[in-house]
mmCIF file of the N, C-alpha and C atoms, coordinates in Angstrom:
data_MODEL
# 
_entry.id   MODEL 
# 
loop_
_atom_site.group_PDB 
_atom_site.id 
_atom_site.type_symbol 
_atom_site.label_atom_id 
_atom_site.label_alt_id 
_atom_site.label_comp_id 
_atom_site.label_asym_id 
_atom_site.label_entity_id 
_atom_site.label_seq_id 
_atom_site.pdbx_PDB_ins_code 
_atom_site.Cartn_x 
_atom_site.Cartn_y 
_atom_site.Cartn_z 
_atom_site.occupancy 
_atom_site.B_iso_or_equiv 
_atom_site.pdbx_formal_charge 
_atom_site.auth_seq_id 
_atom_site.auth_comp_id 
_atom_site.auth_asym_id 
_atom_site.auth_atom_id 
_atom_site.pdbx_PDB_model_num 
ATOM 1   N N  . MET A 1 1  ? -10.504 -10.181 -47.452 1.00 0.00 ? 1  MET A N  1 
ATOM 2   C CA . MET A 1 1  ? -9.413  -9.797  -46.535 1.00 0.00 ? 1  MET A CA 1 
ATOM 3   C C  . MET A 1 1  ? -9.440  -10.757 -45.209 1.00 0.00 ? 1  MET A C  1 
ATOM 4   N N  . PHE A 1 2  ? -8.264  -11.268 -44.846 1.00 0.00 ? 2  PHE A N  1 
ATOM 5   C CA . PHE A 1 2  ? -8.082  -12.133 -43.698 1.00 0.00 ? 2  PHE A CA 1 
ATOM 6   C C  . PHE A 1 2  ? -8.174  -11.187 -42.407 1.00 0.00 ? 2  PHE A C  1 
ATOM 7   N N  . PRO A 1 3  ? -8.706  -11.738 -41.329 1.00 0.00 ? 3  PRO A N  1 
ATOM 8   C CA . PRO A 1 3  ? -8.887  -10.978 -40.072 1.00 0.00 ? 3  PRO A CA 1 
ATOM 9   C C  . PRO A 1 3  ? -7.721  -10.472 -39.633 1.00 0.00 ? 3  PRO A C  1 
ATOM 10  N N  . GLY A 1 4  ? -6.606  -11.259 -39.666 1.00 0.00 ? 4  GLY A N  1 
ATOM 11  C CA . GLY A 1 4  ? -5.275  -10.590 -39.281 1.00 0.00 ? 4  GLY A CA 1 
ATOM 12  C C  . GLY A 1 4  ? -4.817  -9.539  -40.053 1.00 0.00 ? 4  GLY A C  1 
ATOM 13  N N  . ASN A 1 5  ? -4.901  -9.447  -41.324 1.00 0.00 ? 5  ASN A N  1 
ATOM 14  C CA . ASN A 1 5  ? -4.538  -8.153  -42.191 1.00 0.00 ? 5  ASN A CA 1 
ATOM 15  C C  . ASN A 1 5  ? -5.395  -7.028  -41.856 1.00 0.00 ? 5  ASN A C  1 
ATOM 16  N N  . ALA A 1 6  ? -6.700  -7.397  -41.511 1.00 0.00 ? 6  ALA A N  1 
ATOM 17  C CA . ALA A 1 6  ? -7.625  -6.167  -41.183 1.00 0.00 ? 6  ALA A CA 1 
ATOM 18  C C  . ALA A 1 6  ? -7.216  -5.776  -39.937 1.00 0.00 ? 6  ALA A C  1 
ATOM 19  N N  . VAL A 1 7  ? -6.827  -6.371  -38.826 1.00 0.00 ? 7  VAL A N  1 
ATOM 20  C CA . VAL A 1 7  ? -6.205  -5.850  -37.671 1.00 0.00 ? 7  VAL A CA 1 
ATOM 21  C C  . VAL A 1 7  ? -5.008  -5.028  -37.753 1.00 0.00 ? 7  VAL A C  1 
ATOM 22  N N  . ARG A 1 8  ? -4.161  -5.556  -38.621 1.00 0.00 ? 8  ARG A N  1 
ATOM 23  C CA . ARG A 1 8  ? -2.797  -4.967  -38.863 1.00 0.00 ? 8  ARG A CA 1 
ATOM 24  C C  . ARG A 1 8  ? -3.253  -3.673  -39.614 1.00 0.00 ? 8  ARG A C  1 
ATOM 25  N N  . LEU A 1 9  ? -4.002  -3.354  -40.546 1.00 0.00 ? 9  LEU A N  1 
ATOM 26  C CA . LEU A 1 9  ? -4.288  -2.435  -41.329 1.00 0.00 ? 9  LEU A CA 1 
ATOM 27  C C  . LEU A 1 9  ? -4.959  -1.293  -40.459 1.00 0.00 ? 9  LEU A C  1 
ATOM 28  N N  . PHE A 1 10 ? -6.084  -1.752  -39.880 1.00 0.00 ? 10 PHE A N  1 
ATOM 29  C CA . PHE A 1 10 ? -6.586  -0.566  -39.178 1.00 0.00 ? 10 PHE A CA 1 
ATOM 30  C C  . PHE A 1 10 ? -6.118  -0.452  -37.953 1.00 0.00 ? 10 PHE A C  1 
ATOM 31  N N  . GLY A 1 11 ? -5.358  -1.261  -37.261 1.00 0.00 ? 11 GLY A N  1 
ATOM 32  C CA . GLY A 1 11 ? -4.781  -1.053  -35.851 1.00 0.00 ? 11 GLY A CA 1 
ATOM 33  C C  . GLY A 1 11 ? -3.662  -0.202  -35.955 1.00 0.00 ? 11 GLY A C  1 
ATOM 34  N N  . ALA A 1 12 ? -2.800  -0.029  -37.197 1.00 0.00 ? 12 ALA A N  1 
ATOM 35  C CA . ALA A 1 12 ? -1.703  0.757   -37.161 1.00 0.00 ? 12 ALA A CA 1 
ATOM 36  C C  . ALA A 1 12 ? -1.953  2.291   -36.812 1.00 0.00 ? 12 ALA A C  1 
ATOM 37  N N  . PRO A 1 13 ? -2.996  2.975   -37.196 1.00 0.00 ? 13 PRO A N  1 
ATOM 38  C CA . PRO A 1 13 ? -3.059  4.331   -36.703 1.00 0.00 ? 13 PRO A CA 1 
ATOM 39  C C  . PRO A 1 13 ? -3.239  4.471   -35.273 1.00 0.00 ? 13 PRO A C  1 
ATOM 40  N N  . PHE A 1 14 ? -3.739  3.365   -34.407 1.00 0.00 ? 14 PHE A N  1 
ATOM 41  C CA . PHE A 1 14 ? -4.047  3.643   -33.109 1.00 0.00 ? 14 PHE A CA 1 
ATOM 42  C C  . PHE A 1 14 ? -2.634  3.195   -32.236 1.00 0.00 ? 14 PHE A C  1 
ATOM 43  N N  . ARG A 1 15 ? -1.729  2.606   -32.965 1.00 0.00 ? 15 ARG A N  1 
ATOM 44  C CA . ARG A 1 15 ? -0.686  2.090   -32.063 1.00 0.00 ? 15 ARG A CA 1 
ATOM 45  C C  . ARG A 1 15 ? 0.086   3.212   -31.404 1.00 0.00 ? 15 ARG A C  1 
ATOM 46  N N  . SER A 1 16 ? 0.261   4.376   -31.968 1.00 0.00 ? 16 SER A N  1 
ATOM 47  C CA . SER A 1 16 ? 0.928   5.503   -31.490 1.00 0.00 ? 16 SER A CA 1 
ATOM 48  C C  . SER A 1 16 ? 0.237   6.091   -30.471 1.00 0.00 ? 16 SER A C  1 
ATOM 49  N N  . VAL A 1 17 ? -1.180  5.968   -30.449 1.00 0.00 ? 17 VAL A N  1 
ATOM 50  C CA . VAL A 1 17 ? -1.845  6.381   -29.474 1.00 0.00 ? 17 VAL A CA 1 
ATOM 51  C C  . VAL A 1 17 ? -1.964  5.605   -28.119 1.00 0.00 ? 17 VAL A C  1 
ATOM 52  N N  . LEU A 1 18 ? -1.764  4.227   -28.386 1.00 0.00 ? 18 LEU A N  1 
ATOM 53  C CA . LEU A 1 18 ? -1.861  3.377   -27.317 1.00 0.00 ? 18 LEU A CA 1 
ATOM 54  C C  . LEU A 1 18 ? -0.653  3.136   -26.569 1.00 0.00 ? 18 LEU A C  1 
ATOM 55  N N  . GLN A 1 19 ? 0.409   3.376   -27.406 1.00 0.00 ? 19 GLN A N  1 
ATOM 56  C CA . GLN A 1 19 ? 1.803   3.300   -26.740 1.00 0.00 ? 19 GLN A CA 1 
ATOM 57  C C  . GLN A 1 19 ? 2.233   4.527   -25.950 1.00 0.00 ? 19 GLN A C  1 
ATOM 58  N N  . PRO A 1 20 ? 2.587   4.476   -24.680 1.00 0.00 ? 20 PRO A N  1 
ATOM 59  C CA . PRO A 1 20 ? 2.644   5.598   -23.807 1.00 0.00 ? 20 PRO A CA 1 
ATOM 60  C C  . PRO A 1 20 ? 4.260   6.244   -24.171 1.00 0.00 ? 20 PRO A C  1 
ATOM 61  N N  . CYS A 1 21 ? 4.176   7.531   -24.454 1.00 0.00 ? 21 CYS A N  1 
ATOM 62  C CA . CYS A 1 21 ? 5.505   8.142   -24.476 1.00 0.00 ? 21 CYS A CA 1 
ATOM 63  C C  . CYS A 1 21 ? 6.087   8.199   -23.236 1.00 0.00 ? 21 CYS A C  1 
ATOM 64  N N  . ALA A 1 22 ? 7.429   8.772   -23.240 1.00 0.00 ? 22 ALA A N  1 
ATOM 65  C CA . ALA A 1 22 ? 8.290   8.807   -22.066 1.00 0.00 ? 22 ALA A CA 1 
ATOM 66  C C  . ALA A 1 22 ? 7.726   9.548   -20.953 1.00 0.00 ? 22 ALA A C  1 
ATOM 67  N N  . ALA A 1 23 ? 7.106   10.806  -21.396 1.00 0.00 ? 23 ALA A N  1 
ATOM 68  C CA . ALA A 1 23 ? 6.452   11.693  -20.351 1.00 0.00 ? 23 ALA A CA 1 
ATOM 69  C C  . ALA A 1 23 ? 5.332   10.961  -19.603 1.00 0.00 ? 23 ALA A C  1 
ATOM 70  N N  . ASN A 1 24 ? 4.577   10.248  -20.342 1.00 0.00 ? 24 ASN A N  1 
ATOM 71  C CA . ASN A 1 24 ? 3.373   9.762   -19.782 1.00 0.00 ? 24 ASN A CA 1 
ATOM 72  C C  . ASN A 1 24 ? 3.719   8.187   -19.001 1.00 0.00 ? 24 ASN A C  1 
ATOM 73  N N  . ALA A 1 25 ? 4.781   7.774   -19.260 1.00 0.00 ? 25 ALA A N  1 
ATOM 74  C CA . ALA A 1 25 ? 5.291   6.571   -18.488 1.00 0.00 ? 25 ALA A CA 1 
ATOM 75  C C  . ALA A 1 25 ? 5.830   7.110   -17.037 1.00 0.00 ? 25 ALA A C  1 
ATOM 76  N N  . ARG A 1 26 ? 6.269   8.175   -16.888 1.00 0.00 ? 26 ARG A N  1 
ATOM 77  C CA . ARG A 1 26 ? 6.738   8.658   -15.733 1.00 0.00 ? 26 ARG A CA 1 
ATOM 78  C C  . ARG A 1 26 ? 5.543   9.280   -14.711 1.00 0.00 ? 26 ARG A C  1 
ATOM 79  N N  . ARG A 1 27 ? 4.413   9.717   -15.451 1.00 0.00 ? 27 ARG A N  1 
ATOM 80  C CA . ARG A 1 27 ? 3.335   10.270  -14.828 1.00 0.00 ? 27 ARG A CA 1 
ATOM 81  C C  . ARG A 1 27 ? 2.803   9.473   -13.600 1.00 0.00 ? 27 ARG A C  1 
ATOM 82  N N  . PRO A 1 28 ? 2.594   8.211   -13.590 1.00 0.00 ? 28 PRO A N  1 
ATOM 83  C CA . PRO A 1 28 ? 1.813   7.283   -12.750 1.00 0.00 ? 28 PRO A CA 1 
ATOM 84  C C  . PRO A 1 28 ? 3.009   7.457   -11.361 1.00 0.00 ? 28 PRO A C  1 
ATOM 85  N N  . TYR A 1 29 ? 4.544   7.085   -11.845 1.00 0.00 ? 29 TYR A N  1 
ATOM 86  C CA . TYR A 1 29 ? 5.242   7.236   -10.767 1.00 0.00 ? 29 TYR A CA 1 
ATOM 87  C C  . TYR A 1 29 ? 5.361   8.437   -9.893  1.00 0.00 ? 29 TYR A C  1 
ATOM 88  N N  . ALA A 1 30 ? 5.087   9.541   -10.766 1.00 0.00 ? 30 ALA A N  1 
ATOM 89  C CA . ALA A 1 30 ? 5.114   10.956  -9.939  1.00 0.00 ? 30 ALA A CA 1 
ATOM 90  C C  . ALA A 1 30 ? 3.964   11.093  -9.224  1.00 0.00 ? 30 ALA A C  1 
ATOM 91  N N  . ALA A 1 31 ? 2.839   10.268  -9.394  1.00 0.00 ? 31 ALA A N  1 
ATOM 92  C CA . ALA A 1 31 ? 1.576   10.495  -8.718  1.00 0.00 ? 31 ALA A CA 1 
ATOM 93  C C  . ALA A 1 31 ? 1.763   9.599   -7.528  1.00 0.00 ? 31 ALA A C  1 
ATOM 94  N N  . VAL A 1 32 ? 2.327   8.415   -7.724  1.00 0.00 ? 32 VAL A N  1 
ATOM 95  C CA . VAL A 1 32 ? 2.672   7.686   -6.348  1.00 0.00 ? 32 VAL A CA 1 
ATOM 96  C C  . VAL A 1 32 ? 3.475   8.380   -5.589  1.00 0.00 ? 32 VAL A C  1 
ATOM 97  N N  . ALA A 1 33 ? 4.572   8.818   -5.825  1.00 0.00 ? 33 ALA A N  1 
ATOM 98  C CA . ALA A 1 33 ? 5.393   9.751   -4.934  1.00 0.00 ? 33 ALA A CA 1 
ATOM 99  C C  . ALA A 1 33 ? 4.867   10.915  -4.452  1.00 0.00 ? 33 ALA A C  1 
ATOM 100 N N  . GLN A 1 34 ? 3.735   11.647  -5.130  1.00 0.00 ? 34 GLN A N  1 
ATOM 101 C CA . GLN A 1 34 ? 2.995   12.658  -4.441  1.00 0.00 ? 34 GLN A CA 1 
ATOM 102 C C  . GLN A 1 34 ? 2.338   12.174  -3.336  1.00 0.00 ? 34 GLN A C  1 
ATOM 103 N N  . ALA A 1 35 ? 1.609   11.026  -3.695  1.00 0.00 ? 35 ALA A N  1 
ATOM 104 C CA . ALA A 1 35 ? 0.438   10.522  -2.751  1.00 0.00 ? 35 ALA A CA 1 
ATOM 105 C C  . ALA A 1 35 ? 1.369   10.111  -1.219  1.00 0.00 ? 35 ALA A C  1 
ATOM 106 N N  . LEU A 1 36 ? 2.522   9.295   -1.639  1.00 0.00 ? 36 LEU A N  1 
ATOM 107 C CA . LEU A 1 36 ? 3.247   8.994   -0.326  1.00 0.00 ? 36 LEU A CA 1 
ATOM 108 C C  . LEU A 1 36 ? 3.657   10.232  0.379   1.00 0.00 ? 36 LEU A C  1 
ATOM 109 N N  . SER A 1 37 ? 3.953   11.174  -0.515  1.00 0.00 ? 37 SER A N  1 
ATOM 110 C CA . SER A 1 37 ? 4.450   12.478  0.397   1.00 0.00 ? 37 SER A CA 1 
ATOM 111 C C  . SER A 1 37 ? 3.348   13.092  1.301   1.00 0.00 ? 37 SER A C  1 
ATOM 112 N N  . VAL A 1 38 ? 2.233   13.077  0.720   1.00 0.00 ? 38 VAL A N  1 
ATOM 113 C CA . VAL A 1 38 ? 0.938   13.446  1.360   1.00 0.00 ? 38 VAL A CA 1 
ATOM 114 C C  . VAL A 1 38 ? 0.825   12.637  2.512   1.00 0.00 ? 38 VAL A C  1 
ATOM 115 N N  . LEU A 1 39 ? 0.763   11.263  2.385   1.00 0.00 ? 39 LEU A N  1 
ATOM 116 C CA . LEU A 1 39 ? 0.512   10.313  3.608   1.00 0.00 ? 39 LEU A CA 1 
ATOM 117 C C  . LEU A 1 39 ? 1.480   10.428  4.647   1.00 0.00 ? 39 LEU A C  1 
ATOM 118 N N  . GLU A 1 40 ? 2.816   10.600  4.228   1.00 0.00 ? 40 GLU A N  1 
ATOM 119 C CA . GLU A 1 40 ? 3.725   10.754  5.235   1.00 0.00 ? 40 GLU A CA 1 
ATOM 120 C C  . GLU A 1 40 ? 3.653   12.248  6.018   1.00 0.00 ? 40 GLU A C  1 
ATOM 121 N N  . ASN A 1 41 ? 3.040   13.242  5.341   1.00 0.00 ? 41 ASN A N  1 
ATOM 122 C CA . ASN A 1 41 ? 2.925   14.206  6.216   1.00 0.00 ? 41 ASN A CA 1 
ATOM 123 C C  . ASN A 1 41 ? 1.808   14.211  7.134   1.00 0.00 ? 41 ASN A C  1 
ATOM 124 N N  . GLU A 1 42 ? 0.812   13.651  6.601   1.00 0.00 ? 42 GLU A N  1 
ATOM 125 C CA . GLU A 1 42 ? -0.464  13.182  7.545   1.00 0.00 ? 42 GLU A CA 1 
ATOM 126 C C  . GLU A 1 42 ? -0.029  12.449  8.615   1.00 0.00 ? 42 GLU A C  1 
ATOM 127 N N  . LEU A 1 43 ? 0.844   11.422  8.524   1.00 0.00 ? 43 LEU A N  1 
ATOM 128 C CA . LEU A 1 43 ? 1.069   10.404  9.617   1.00 0.00 ? 43 LEU A CA 1 
ATOM 129 C C  . LEU A 1 43 ? 1.938   11.338  10.508  1.00 0.00 ? 43 LEU A C  1 
ATOM 130 N N  . ASP A 1 44 ? 2.978   12.217  10.204  1.00 0.00 ? 44 ASP A N  1 
ATOM 131 C CA . ASP A 1 44 ? 3.990   13.047  10.996  1.00 0.00 ? 44 ASP A CA 1 
ATOM 132 C C  . ASP A 1 44 ? 2.988   14.055  11.910  1.00 0.00 ? 44 ASP A C  1 
ATOM 133 N N  . THR A 1 45 ? 1.856   14.631  11.117  1.00 0.00 ? 45 THR A N  1 
ATOM 134 C CA . THR A 1 45 ? 0.821   15.168  11.902  1.00 0.00 ? 45 THR A CA 1 
ATOM 135 C C  . THR A 1 45 ? 0.144   14.412  13.015  1.00 0.00 ? 45 THR A C  1 
ATOM 136 N N  . ILE A 1 46 ? -0.110  13.339  12.669  1.00 0.00 ? 46 ILE A N  1 
ATOM 137 C CA . ILE A 1 46 ? -0.851  12.435  13.442  1.00 0.00 ? 46 ILE A CA 1 
ATOM 138 C C  . ILE A 1 46 ? 0.078   12.186  14.703  1.00 0.00 ? 46 ILE A C  1 
ATOM 139 N N  . ARG A 1 47 ? 1.399   11.663  14.686  1.00 0.00 ? 47 ARG A N  1 
ATOM 140 C CA . ARG A 1 47 ? 2.381   11.469  15.525  1.00 0.00 ? 47 ARG A CA 1 
ATOM 141 C C  . ARG A 1 47 ? 2.675   12.588  16.408  1.00 0.00 ? 47 ARG A C  1 
ATOM 142 N N  . ALA A 1 48 ? 2.875   13.890  15.675  1.00 0.00 ? 48 ALA A N  1 
ATOM 143 C CA . ALA A 1 48 ? 3.033   15.034  16.658  1.00 0.00 ? 48 ALA A CA 1 
ATOM 144 C C  . ALA A 1 48 ? 1.782   15.213  17.419  1.00 0.00 ? 48 ALA A C  1 
ATOM 145 N N  . ALA A 1 49 ? 0.607   14.991  17.092  1.00 0.00 ? 49 ALA A N  1 
ATOM 146 C CA . ALA A 1 49 ? -0.429  15.292  17.947  1.00 0.00 ? 49 ALA A CA 1 
ATOM 147 C C  . ALA A 1 49 ? -0.691  14.317  19.136  1.00 0.00 ? 49 ALA A C  1 
ATOM 148 N N  . GLY A 1 50 ? 0.072   13.229  18.959  1.00 0.00 ? 50 GLY A N  1 
ATOM 149 C CA . GLY A 1 50 ? 0.263   12.265  20.063  1.00 0.00 ? 50 GLY A CA 1 
ATOM 150 C C  . GLY A 1 50 ? -0.940  11.194  19.916  1.00 0.00 ? 50 GLY A C  1 
ATOM 151 N N  . THR A 1 51 ? -1.499  11.107  18.822  1.00 0.00 ? 51 THR A N  1 
ATOM 152 C CA . THR A 1 51 ? -2.785  10.164  18.594  1.00 0.00 ? 51 THR A CA 1 
ATOM 153 C C  . THR A 1 51 ? -2.419  8.998   17.880  1.00 0.00 ? 51 THR A C  1 
ATOM 154 N N  . TRP A 1 52 ? -1.031  8.549   17.399  1.00 0.00 ? 52 TRP A N  1 
ATOM 155 C CA . TRP A 1 52 ? -0.535  7.547   16.774  1.00 0.00 ? 52 TRP A CA 1 
ATOM 156 C C  . TRP A 1 52 ? -0.288  6.373   18.093  1.00 0.00 ? 52 TRP A C  1 
ATOM 157 N N  . LYS A 1 53 ? -0.733  5.266   17.512  1.00 0.00 ? 53 LYS A N  1 
ATOM 158 C CA . LYS A 1 53 ? -0.640  3.975   18.274  1.00 0.00 ? 53 LYS A CA 1 
ATOM 159 C C  . LYS A 1 53 ? -0.016  2.957   17.291  1.00 0.00 ? 53 LYS A C  1 
ATOM 160 N N  . GLY A 1 54 ? 1.115   2.537   17.622  1.00 0.00 ? 54 GLY A N  1 
ATOM 161 C CA . GLY A 1 54 ? 1.812   1.585   17.012  1.00 0.00 ? 54 GLY A CA 1 
ATOM 162 C C  . GLY A 1 54 ? 1.249   0.371   17.219  1.00 0.00 ? 54 GLY A C  1 
ATOM 163 N N  . GLU A 1 55 ? 1.180   -0.772  16.277  1.00 0.00 ? 55 GLU A N  1 
ATOM 164 C CA . GLU A 1 55 ? 0.696   -2.121  16.364  1.00 0.00 ? 55 GLU A CA 1 
ATOM 165 C C  . GLU A 1 55 ? 1.560   -3.080  17.231  1.00 0.00 ? 55 GLU A C  1 
ATOM 166 N N  . ARG A 1 56 ? 1.073   -3.932  17.860  1.00 0.00 ? 56 ARG A N  1 
ATOM 167 C CA . ARG A 1 56 ? 1.769   -4.977  18.426  1.00 0.00 ? 56 ARG A CA 1 
ATOM 168 C C  . ARG A 1 56 ? 1.407   -6.379  17.919  1.00 0.00 ? 56 ARG A C  1 
ATOM 169 N N  . VAL A 1 57 ? 2.395   -6.966  17.522  1.00 0.00 ? 57 VAL A N  1 
ATOM 170 C CA . VAL A 1 57 ? 2.186   -8.479  16.772  1.00 0.00 ? 57 VAL A CA 1 
ATOM 171 C C  . VAL A 1 57 ? 1.966   -9.653  17.925  1.00 0.00 ? 57 VAL A C  1 
ATOM 172 N N  . ILE A 1 58 ? 1.119   -10.238 17.947  1.00 0.00 ? 58 ILE A N  1 
ATOM 173 C CA . ILE A 1 58 ? 0.824   -11.360 18.837  1.00 0.00 ? 58 ILE A CA 1 
ATOM 174 C C  . ILE A 1 58 ? 1.672   -12.549 18.241  1.00 0.00 ? 58 ILE A C  1 
ATOM 175 N N  . THR A 1 59 ? 2.401   -13.039 19.051  1.00 0.00 ? 59 THR A N  1 
ATOM 176 C CA . THR A 1 59 ? 3.590   -14.041 18.670  1.00 0.00 ? 59 THR A CA 1 
ATOM 177 C C  . THR A 1 59 ? 3.225   -15.527 19.181  1.00 0.00 ? 59 THR A C  1 
ATOM 178 N N  . SER A 1 60 ? 2.046   -15.546 20.003  1.00 0.00 ? 60 SER A N  1 
ATOM 179 C CA . SER A 1 60 ? 1.694   -16.671 20.363  1.00 0.00 ? 60 SER A CA 1 
ATOM 180 C C  . SER A 1 60 ? 0.368   -17.101 20.159  1.00 0.00 ? 60 SER A C  1 
ATOM 181 N N  . LYS A 1 61 ? -0.008  -18.229 20.630  1.00 0.00 ? 61 LYS A N  1 
ATOM 182 C CA . LYS A 1 61 ? -1.521  -18.566 20.266  1.00 0.00 ? 61 LYS A CA 1 
ATOM 183 C C  . LYS A 1 61 ? -2.467  -17.585 21.238  1.00 0.00 ? 61 LYS A C  1 
ATOM 184 N N  . GLN A 1 62 ? -3.633  -17.376 20.681  1.00 0.00 ? 62 GLN A N  1 
ATOM 185 C CA . GLN A 1 62 ? -4.362  -16.384 21.375  1.00 0.00 ? 62 GLN A CA 1 
ATOM 186 C C  . GLN A 1 62 ? -5.196  -17.139 22.475  1.00 0.00 ? 62 GLN A C  1 
ATOM 187 N N  . GLY A 1 63 ? -5.097  -16.575 23.762  1.00 0.00 ? 63 GLY A N  1 
ATOM 188 C CA . GLY A 1 63 ? -5.643  -17.242 24.881  1.00 0.00 ? 63 GLY A CA 1 
ATOM 189 C C  . GLY A 1 63 ? -5.613  -16.260 25.961  1.00 0.00 ? 63 GLY A C  1 
ATOM 190 N N  . PRO A 1 64 ? -5.708  -16.568 27.293  1.00 0.00 ? 64 PRO A N  1 
ATOM 191 C CA . PRO A 1 64 ? -5.655  -15.741 28.386  1.00 0.00 ? 64 PRO A CA 1 
ATOM 192 C C  . PRO A 1 64 ? -4.500  -15.253 28.404  1.00 0.00 ? 64 PRO A C  1 
ATOM 193 N N  . HIS A 1 65 ? -3.414  -15.784 27.962  1.00 0.00 ? 65 HIS A N  1 
ATOM 194 C CA . HIS A 1 65 ? -2.136  -15.259 28.136  1.00 0.00 ? 65 HIS A CA 1 
ATOM 195 C C  . HIS A 1 65 ? -1.516  -15.291 26.589  1.00 0.00 ? 65 HIS A C  1 
ATOM 196 N N  . ILE A 1 66 ? -0.867  -14.127 26.413  1.00 0.00 ? 66 ILE A N  1 
ATOM 197 C CA . ILE A 1 66 ? -0.237  -13.930 24.951  1.00 0.00 ? 66 ILE A CA 1 
ATOM 198 C C  . ILE A 1 66 ? 1.031   -13.331 24.966  1.00 0.00 ? 66 ILE A C  1 
ATOM 199 N N  . ASN A 1 67 ? 1.891   -13.670 24.212  1.00 0.00 ? 67 ASN A N  1 
ATOM 200 C CA . ASN A 1 67 ? 3.042   -12.980 23.810  1.00 0.00 ? 67 ASN A CA 1 
ATOM 201 C C  . ASN A 1 67 ? 2.990   -11.967 22.591  1.00 0.00 ? 67 ASN A C  1 
ATOM 202 N N  . VAL A 1 68 ? 3.595   -10.710 23.004  1.00 0.00 ? 68 VAL A N  1 
ATOM 203 C CA . VAL A 1 68 ? 3.433   -9.936  21.836  1.00 0.00 ? 68 VAL A CA 1 
ATOM 204 C C  . VAL A 1 68 ? 4.807   -9.213  21.587  1.00 0.00 ? 68 VAL A C  1 
ATOM 205 N N  . ASP A 1 69 ? 5.093   -8.938  20.356  1.00 0.00 ? 69 ASP A N  1 
ATOM 206 C CA . ASP A 1 69 ? 6.347   -8.269  19.905  1.00 0.00 ? 69 ASP A CA 1 
ATOM 207 C C  . ASP A 1 69 ? 6.033   -6.677  20.173  1.00 0.00 ? 69 ASP A C  1 
ATOM 208 N N  . GLY A 1 70 ? 7.046   -5.844  20.386  1.00 0.00 ? 70 GLY A N  1 
ATOM 209 C CA . GLY A 1 70 ? 7.081   -4.553  20.519  1.00 0.00 ? 70 GLY A CA 1 
ATOM 210 C C  . GLY A 1 70 ? 6.344   -4.029  21.752  1.00 0.00 ? 70 GLY A C  1 
ATOM 211 N N  . SER A 1 71 ? 6.451   -4.943  22.828  1.00 0.00 ? 71 SER A N  1 
ATOM 212 C CA . SER A 1 71 ? 5.996   -4.379  23.970  1.00 0.00 ? 71 SER A CA 1 
ATOM 213 C C  . SER A 1 71 ? 6.826   -4.883  25.140  1.00 0.00 ? 71 SER A C  1 
ATOM 214 N N  . ARG A 1 72 ? 7.521   -3.818  25.920  1.00 0.00 ? 72 ARG A N  1 
ATOM 215 C CA . ARG A 1 72 ? 8.487   -4.249  27.022  1.00 0.00 ? 72 ARG A CA 1 
ATOM 216 C C  . ARG A 1 72 ? 9.221   -5.645  26.847  1.00 0.00 ? 72 ARG A C  1 
ATOM 217 N N  . GLY A 1 73 ? 9.788   -5.879  25.651  1.00 0.00 ? 73 GLY A N  1 
ATOM 218 C CA . GLY A 1 73 ? 10.647  -6.989  25.516  1.00 0.00 ? 73 GLY A CA 1 
ATOM 219 C C  . GLY A 1 73 ? 9.810   -8.359  25.396  1.00 0.00 ? 73 GLY A C  1 
ATOM 220 N N  . GLY A 1 74 ? 8.680   -8.092  24.853  1.00 0.00 ? 74 GLY A N  1 
ATOM 221 C CA . GLY A 1 74 ? 7.780   -9.213  24.480  1.00 0.00 ? 74 GLY A CA 1 
ATOM 222 C C  . GLY A 1 74 ? 7.455   -9.961  25.639  1.00 0.00 ? 74 GLY A C  1 
ATOM 223 N N  . GLU A 1 75 ? 7.170   -9.425  26.807  1.00 0.00 ? 75 GLU A N  1 
ATOM 224 C CA . GLU A 1 75 ? 6.542   -9.955  27.983  1.00 0.00 ? 75 GLU A CA 1 
ATOM 225 C C  . GLU A 1 75 ? 5.252   -10.625 27.646  1.00 0.00 ? 75 GLU A C  1 
ATOM 226 N N  . GLN A 1 76 ? 4.956   -11.480 28.659  1.00 0.00 ? 76 GLN A N  1 
ATOM 227 C CA . GLN A 1 76 ? 3.606   -12.024 28.532  1.00 0.00 ? 76 GLN A CA 1 
ATOM 228 C C  . GLN A 1 76 ? 2.587   -11.400 29.239  1.00 0.00 ? 76 GLN A C  1 
ATOM 229 N N  . HIS A 1 77 ? 1.384   -11.095 28.554  1.00 0.00 ? 77 HIS A N  1 
ATOM 230 C CA . HIS A 1 77 ? 0.411   -10.232 28.976  1.00 0.00 ? 77 HIS A CA 1 
ATOM 231 C C  . HIS A 1 77 ? -0.892  -11.074 29.178  1.00 0.00 ? 77 HIS A C  1 
ATOM 232 N N  . SER A 1 78 ? -1.673  -10.780 30.284  1.00 0.00 ? 78 SER A N  1 
ATOM 233 C CA . SER A 1 78 ? -2.811  -11.441 30.369  1.00 0.00 ? 78 SER A CA 1 
ATOM 234 C C  . SER A 1 78 ? -4.350  -10.740 29.702  1.00 0.00 ? 78 SER A C  1 
ATOM 235 N N  . VAL A 1 79 ? -4.904  -11.538 29.173  1.00 0.00 ? 79 VAL A N  1 
ATOM 236 C CA . VAL A 1 79 ? -6.084  -10.890 28.616  1.00 0.00 ? 79 VAL A CA 1 
ATOM 237 C C  . VAL A 1 79 ? -7.402  -11.428 29.431  1.00 0.00 ? 79 VAL A C  1 
ATOM 238 N N  . TRP A 1 80 ? -8.238  -10.451 29.834  1.00 0.00 ? 80 TRP A N  1 
ATOM 239 C CA . TRP A 1 80 ? -9.446  -10.760 30.581  1.00 0.00 ? 80 TRP A CA 1 
ATOM 240 C C  . TRP A 1 80 ? -10.565 -10.560 29.615  1.00 0.00 ? 80 TRP A C  1 
ATOM 241 N N  . ARG A 1 81 ? -11.493 -11.585 29.678  1.00 0.00 ? 81 ARG A N  1 
ATOM 242 C CA . ARG A 1 81 ? -12.752 -11.440 29.052  1.00 0.00 ? 81 ARG A CA 1 
ATOM 243 C C  . ARG A 1 81 ? -13.714 -11.198 30.021  1.00 0.00 ? 81 ARG A C  1 
ATOM 244 N N  . THR A 1 82 ? -14.679 -10.453 29.503  1.00 0.00 ? 82 THR A N  1 
ATOM 245 C CA . THR A 1 82 ? -15.822 -10.292 30.457  1.00 0.00 ? 82 THR A CA 1 
ATOM 246 C C  . THR A 1 82 ? -16.962 -10.761 29.754  1.00 0.00 ? 82 THR A C  1 
ATOM 247 N N  . ALA A 1 83 ? -17.777 -11.457 30.666  1.00 0.00 ? 83 ALA A N  1 
ATOM 248 C CA . ALA A 1 83 ? -19.051 -12.167 30.194  1.00 0.00 ? 83 ALA A CA 1 
ATOM 249 C C  . ALA A 1 83 ? -20.047 -11.152 29.849  1.00 0.00 ? 83 ALA A C  1 
# 
């Protein structure tokens, strides 16, 4: 028996097991939607508690003075380094 024929012969019973049915195909998406819902609720709780801090993106080279987005119109801010 050729290897290709053996694979087709013995692989046939497993094809239906390996191919996802419609209900199983939707299951990962439902899990993702549920996870996103849980995370959104957690983030809402953090924001309501006042412990959320948004990020500011540095838009210039890093140095003693930087420009950042999301902070008072992108003003220039001084950064002081301690020795």
